[in-house]
C-alpha positions as semicolon CSV with decimal commas, in nm:
position;residue;x (nm);y (nm);z (nm)
1;M;1,645;-21,278;-19,535
2;N;1,511;-21,340;-19,885
3;I;1,721;-21,176;-20,153
4;E;1,790;-21,307;-20,501
5;P;2,129;-21,265;-20,673
6;S;1,943;-21,107;-20,966
7;Q;1,840;-20,819;-20,737
8;I;2,201;-20,766;-20,629
9;L;2,318;-20,763;-20,990
10;E;2,039;-20,528;-21,094
11;F;2,140;-20,277;-20,824
12;Y;2,505;-20,302;-20,924
13;E;2,438;-20,259;-21,294
14;Q;2,202;-19,966;-21,241
15;S;2,458;-19,797;-21,016
16;T;2,762;-19,848;-21,240
17;K;2,595;-19,853;-21,583
18;E;2,792;-20,164;-21,673
19;K;2,732;-20,538;-21,673
20;A;2,883;-20,753;-21,400
21;H;3,135;-21,007;-21,521
22;S;3,087;-21,249;-21,229
23;W;2,983;-21,258;-20,864
24;E;3,014;-21,462;-20,544
25;L;2,830;-21,471;-20,213
26;I;3,052;-21,401;-19,913
27;P;2,965;-21,656;-19,642
28;P;2,760;-21,489;-19,366
29;S;2,889;-21,478;-19,009
30;G;2,683;-21,364;-18,711
31;S;2,475;-21,106;-18,896
32;D;2,173;-21,131;-19,122
33;K;2,335;-20,880;-19,355
34;R;2,438;-21,028;-19,692
35;Y;2,750;-20,938;-19,890
36;Y;2,819;-21,018;-20,256
37;R;3,151;-20,963;-20,432
38;I;3,093;-20,836;-20,784
39;F;3,363;-20,837;-21,053
40;N;3,343;-20,596;-21,343
41;P;3,473;-20,677;-21,694
42;H;3,805;-20,506;-21,609
43;G;3,882;-20,741;-21,320
44;T;3,805;-20,490;-21,044
45;S;3,584;-20,609;-20,758
46;F;3,330;-20,430;-20,539
47;L;3,104;-20,539;-20,256
48;V;2,728;-20,503;-20,265
49;S;2,555;-20,542;-19,930
50;Y;2,188;-20,604;-19,865
51;N;2,024;-20,535;-19,530
52;E;1,650;-20,569;-19,480
53;H;1,671;-20,322;-19,192
54;A;1,688;-19,989;-19,373
55;D;1,723;-19,800;-19,042
56;E;2,042;-19,992;-18,965
57;N;2,177;-19,910;-19,309
58;E;2,087;-19,546;-19,251
59;A;2,310;-19,555;-18,943
60;Y;2,591;-19,712;-19,149
61;I;2,559;-19,447;-19,421
62;S;2,547;-19,159;-19,175
63;F;2,843;-19,286;-18,972
64;T;3,043;-19,346;-19,290
65;H;2,999;-18,984;-19,400
66;H;3,118;-18,869;-19,056
67;F;3,426;-19,095;-19,058
68;E;3,513;-18,983;-19,412
69;K;3,538;-18,622;-19,291
70;Y;3,815;-18,727;-19,052
71;N;3,998;-18,954;-19,299
72;L;3,946;-19,268;-19,094
73;H;4,024;-19,606;-19,251
74;I;3,690;-19,737;-19,376
75;A;3,566;-19,885;-19,702
76;R;3,453;-19,617;-19,946
77;L;3,079;-19,600;-20,001
78;Y;3,001;-19,562;-20,371
79;H;2,624;-19,602;-20,412
80;T;2,310;-19,664;-20,207
81;S;1,961;-19,755;-20,321
82;T;1,671;-19,516;-20,266
83;D;1,522;-19,749;-20,003
84;K;1,864;-19,763;-19,823
85;K;1,869;-20,145;-19,828
86;F;2,147;-20,186;-20,087
87;C;2,498;-20,038;-20,066
88;M;2,791;-20,067;-20,305
89;I;3,123;-20,031;-20,124
90;E;3,495;-20,075;-20,168
91;D;3,623;-20,432;-20,156
92;L;3,890;-20,452;-19,886
93;G;3,976;-20,815;-19,961
94;N;3,979;-21,116;-19,731
95;I;4,265;-21,060;-19,484
96;H;4,120;-21,030;-19,134
97;F;4,316;-20,908;-18,833
98;L;4,217;-21,228;-18,653
99;D;4,403;-21,434;-18,914
100;L;4,712;-21,212;-18,903
101;I;4,771;-21,222;-18,528
102;S;4,799;-21,601;-18,529
103;Q;5,094;-21,584;-18,768
104;V;5,330;-21,339;-18,594
105;S;5,555;-21,320;-18,290
106;E;5,436;-21,172;-17,960
107;T;5,633;-20,852;-18,028
108;E;5,484;-20,811;-18,375
109;K;5,138;-20,887;-18,237
110;A;5,177;-20,613;-17,975
111;G;5,276;-20,362;-18,244
112;M;4,972;-20,455;-18,452
113;Y;4,735;-20,420;-18,158
114;E;4,885;-20,082;-18,072
115;Q;4,821;-19,960;-18,427
116;V;4,462;-20,078;-18,406
117;L;4,405;-19,920;-18,063
118;E;4,542;-19,586;-18,180
119;Q;4,291;-19,593;-18,464
120;L;4,011;-19,704;-18,231
121;I;4,059;-19,383;-18,033
122;Q;4,025;-19,186;-18,356
123;F;3,690;-19,354;-18,424
124;Q;3,574;-19,290;-18,070
125;F;3,666;-18,922;-18,038
126;S;3,715;-18,762;-18,383
127;G;3,453;-18,491;-18,426
128;L;3,265;-18,624;-18,126
129;P;3,055;-18,305;-18,069
130;Y;2,926;-18,341;-18,427
131;F;2,871;-18,717;-18,434
132;P;2,532;-18,813;-18,586
133;F;2,404;-19,013;-18,291
134;E;2,050;-18,933;-18,400
135;S;2,097;-19,194;-18,677
136;A;2,209;-19,473;-18,441
137;Y;2,012;-19,800;-18,458
138;P;1,842;-19,958;-18,269
139;V;1,922;-19,718;-17,982
140;K;2,114;-19,392;-17,969
141;E;2,297;-19,466;-17,645
142;F;2,426;-19,766;-17,455
143;D;2,202;-19,687;-17,160
144;A;2,042;-19,899;-16,886
145;M;1,789;-20,048;-17,127
146;A;2,057;-20,151;-17,378
147;M;2,270;-20,306;-17,103
148;K;1,968;-20,503;-16,981
149;W;1,915;-20,631;-17,335
150;D;2,272;-20,765;-17,333
151;L;2,230;-20,934;-16,997
152;N;1,899;-21,091;-17,101
153;Y;2,065;-21,202;-17,424
154;F;2,305;-21,402;-17,206
155;K;2,026;-21,533;-16,983
156;Y;1,790;-21,651;-17,257
157;N;2,036;-21,764;-17,525
158;Y;2,301;-21,922;-17,305
159;L;2,215;-21,959;-16,938
160;K;1,870;-22,110;-16,999
161;L;2,039;-22,381;-17,207
162;C;2,267;-22,483;-16,920
163;N;2,160;-22,747;-16,673
164;I;2,213;-22,545;-16,355
165;T;1,983;-22,418;-16,082
166;Y;1,964;-22,051;-15,988
167;N;1,733;-21,795;-15,831
168;E;1,593;-21,586;-16,116
169;L;1,475;-21,301;-15,894
170;K;1,818;-21,268;-15,733
171;L;1,983;-21,283;-16,075
172;E;1,761;-20,999;-16,201
173;Q;1,850;-20,798;-15,893
174;D;2,220;-20,856;-15,967
175;F;2,166;-20,747;-16,327
176;D;2,009;-20,422;-16,207
177;K;2,291;-20,372;-15,957
178;L;2,556;-20,426;-16,227
179;I;2,383;-20,182;-16,463
180;A;2,362;-19,914;-16,194
181;H;2,732;-19,967;-16,122
182;L;2,829;-19,934;-16,489
183;Q;2,627;-19,618;-16,526
184;R;2,848;-19,451;-16,266
185;F;3,115;-19,427;-16,536
186;E;3,013;-19,106;-16,710
187;L;3,274;-19,104;-16,988
188;K;3,103;-19,116;-17,329
189;S;3,232;-19,145;-17,685
190;F;3,129;-19,314;-18,006
191;M;3,101;-19,678;-17,899
192;Y;3,176;-19,902;-18,198
193;R;2,980;-20,177;-18,022
194;D;3,127;-20,478;-18,206
195;F;3,494;-20,386;-18,213
196;Q;3,652;-20,726;-18,269
197;A;3,926;-20,873;-18,483
198;R;3,699;-21,002;-18,761
199;N;3,583;-20,644;-18,821
200;I;3,937;-20,527;-18,892
201;M;4,084;-20,586;-19,238
202;Q;4,433;-20,547;-19,377
203;H;4,422;-20,370;-19,711
204;A;4,706;-20,205;-19,905
205;G;4,935;-20,250;-19,604
206;K;4,701;-20,071;-19,361
207;F;4,425;-20,166;-19,120
208;Y;4,067;-20,082;-19,217
209;F;3,750;-20,108;-19,012
210;I;3,407;-20,244;-19,104
211;D;3,065;-20,324;-18,953
212;Y;3,025;-20,020;-18,727
213;Q;2,655;-19,974;-18,806
214;G;2,556;-20,088;-18,456
215;G;2,752;-19,805;-18,296
216;R;2,604;-19,559;-18,049
217;K;2,702;-19,322;-17,769
218;G;2,862;-19,517;-17,486
219;N;3,166;-19,584;-17,272
220;P;3,484;-19,629;-17,481
221;W;3,619;-19,905;-17,256
222;Y;3,350;-20,137;-17,389
223;D;3,521;-20,133;-17,730
224;L;3,860;-20,204;-17,579
225;V;3,742;-20,513;-17,391
226;S;3,545;-20,629;-17,697
227;L;3,874;-20,652;-17,885
228;L;4,094;-20,787;-17,606
229;F;3,852;-21,051;-17,478
230;Q;3,749;-21,189;-17,816
231;A;3,758;-21,563;-17,755
232;K;3,919;-21,665;-18,084
233;A;4,209;-21,423;-18,031
234;N;4,296;-21,622;-17,715
235;L;4,521;-21,352;-17,568
236;S;4,710;-21,397;-17,242
237;D;4,608;-21,199;-16,933
238;D;4,943;-21,020;-16,934
239;F;4,912;-20,922;-17,301
240;R;4,558;-20,789;-17,251
241;L;4,662;-20,581;-16,953
242;R;4,959;-20,434;-17,141
243;M;4,734;-20,337;-17,429
244;A;4,480;-20,185;-17,190
245;E;4,756;-19,976;-17,031
246;F;4,870;-19,866;-17,377
247;Y;4,514;-19,767;-17,468
248;S;4,477;-19,571;-17,144
249;R;4,794;-19,375;-17,218
250;Q;4,673;-19,286;-17,569
251;L;4,339;-19,145;-17,456
252;P;4,304;-18,766;-17,481
253;V;4,438;-18,595;-17,168
254;E;4,101;-18,450;-17,070
255;V;3,951;-18,800;-17,101
256;N;4,224;-18,993;-16,925
257;K;4,201;-18,788;-16,607
258;N;3,834;-18,886;-16,573
259;T;3,873;-19,260;-16,615
260;S;3,960;-19,528;-16,358
261;F;4,158;-19,771;-16,569
262;E;4,130;-20,118;-16,411
263;H;3,788;-20,058;-16,259
264;E;3,622;-19,976;-16,591
265;Y;3,830;-20,235;-16,775
266;Y;3,712;-20,529;-16,563
267;M;3,351;-20,419;-16,519
268;F;3,291;-20,368;-16,890
269;A;3,478;-20,691;-16,963
270;L;3,228;-20,873;-16,739
271;L;2,933;-20,725;-16,929
272;R;3,084;-20,787;-17,273
273;I;3,174;-21,151;-17,209
274;L;2,823;-21,222;-17,084
275;Q;2,684;-21,065;-17,402
276;T;2,915;-21,268;-17,626
277;L;2,812;-21,589;-17,451
278;G;2,456;-21,502;-17,549
279;A;2,574;-21,471;-17,909
280;Y;2,767;-21,798;-17,890
281;G;2,461;-21,969;-17,744
282;L;2,231;-21,844;-18,019
283;R;2,465;-21,891;-18,312
284;G;2,648;-22,195;-18,177
285;I;2,428;-22,409;-17,954
286;I;2,095;-22,321;-18,118
287;E;2,197;-22,259;-18,480
288;R;2,489;-22,509;-18,467
289;K;2,747;-22,284;-18,632
290;P;3,089;-22,438;-18,554
291;H;3,281;-22,107;-18,532
292;F;3,062;-21,992;-18,243
293;M;3,046;-22,329;-18,068
294;S;3,425;-22,349;-18,055
295;S;3,445;-22,008;-17,884
296;I;3,240;-22,101;-17,578
297;E;3,511;-22,276;-17,379
298;I;3,756;-21,986;-17,413
299;A;3,485;-21,731;-17,331
300;L;3,398;-21,917;-17,011
301;K;3,764;-21,926;-16,913
302;N;3,788;-21,549;-16,968
303;L;3,465;-21,491;-16,778
304;K;3,586;-21,673;-16,467
305;K;3,913;-21,477;-16,463
306;V;3,736;-21,144;-16,507
307;T;3,489;-21,234;-16,233
308;E;3,771;-21,271;-15,980
309;S;3,870;-20,909;-16,047
310;A;3,512;-20,782;-16,064
311;K;3,449;-20,917;-15,713
312;T;3,681;-20,649;-15,574
313;Y;3,447;-20,377;-15,702
314;I;3,093;-20,512;-15,662
315;N;2,911;-20,800;-15,493
316;L;2,686;-20,988;-15,737
317;S;2,641;-21,304;-15,534
318;E;2,384;-21,485;-15,751
319;L;2,558;-21,402;-16,077
320;Y;2,897;-21,508;-15,938
321;K;2,746;-21,834;-15,812
322;I;2,608;-21,900;-16,160
323;I;2,938;-21,822;-16,328
324;N;3,115;-22,061;-16,092
325;Q;2,880;-22,341;-16,205
326;L;2,922;-22,279;-16,580
327;S;3,151;-22,523;-16,760
């Protein structure tokens, strides 16, 4: 993504009608999106983001306006460029939820997760009949096609790099079987898509949420397992299950009666962990980014545990055989 700092500063100065005092590039993570922290002459900082994919930014802008109507904890959006590639937003600082949970007791950690899960439900269901899903990018719903993308992401960016033998036709048949099984769960909400601890910030004593531009209509349990099975969080099985039970109890009554707690929890966990292994393969093994490489071992450990539970609901013999060989 070719963007010069002078272009960032020009957008900032045209938007605010003042000169920037200084700036710094925020190190990129798993996204191609670029963030710059800009300081004004008064010592106040703002973030300017640049995203070559204007359609993705359009989703971010549209979702932000929706969340603002319901007073959800997001960074304020101050300015956008006419081509929708630049955004100037509130600077929420540098304190990530992932950093916080490593510094507290188990009891404090549970309280923090419960706060986050209560807010997740607000994102998923606030104003749901009016949610602007038509702006979602690249797809409007986490449907069979989108699930297949995730499974192929795992196959091509992780599995193909492993030195194991498998039957590709049988694996594809298992993928289709898993997708059909997941589609049986009809519950839909706003699906944040990448609801993980690095996308939660502590600011002014509260938790705020970022990077929801990949959201779409989908099953809410996907977001829960995205948070609880994040490799770097390294949560115990017991802690994850307690948090899943808490989340289930907080769901709206009309939603909770139509969900099968452990069934959906384990099946979407299986899908999500496979998808994240694809990301770890691309960003870690191929691009050699240490943060992603160091997550692989924990993700595989989580995958094998989840698989033991998934086996009680569906037979995916080739996929399970593959998972058993991964190390």
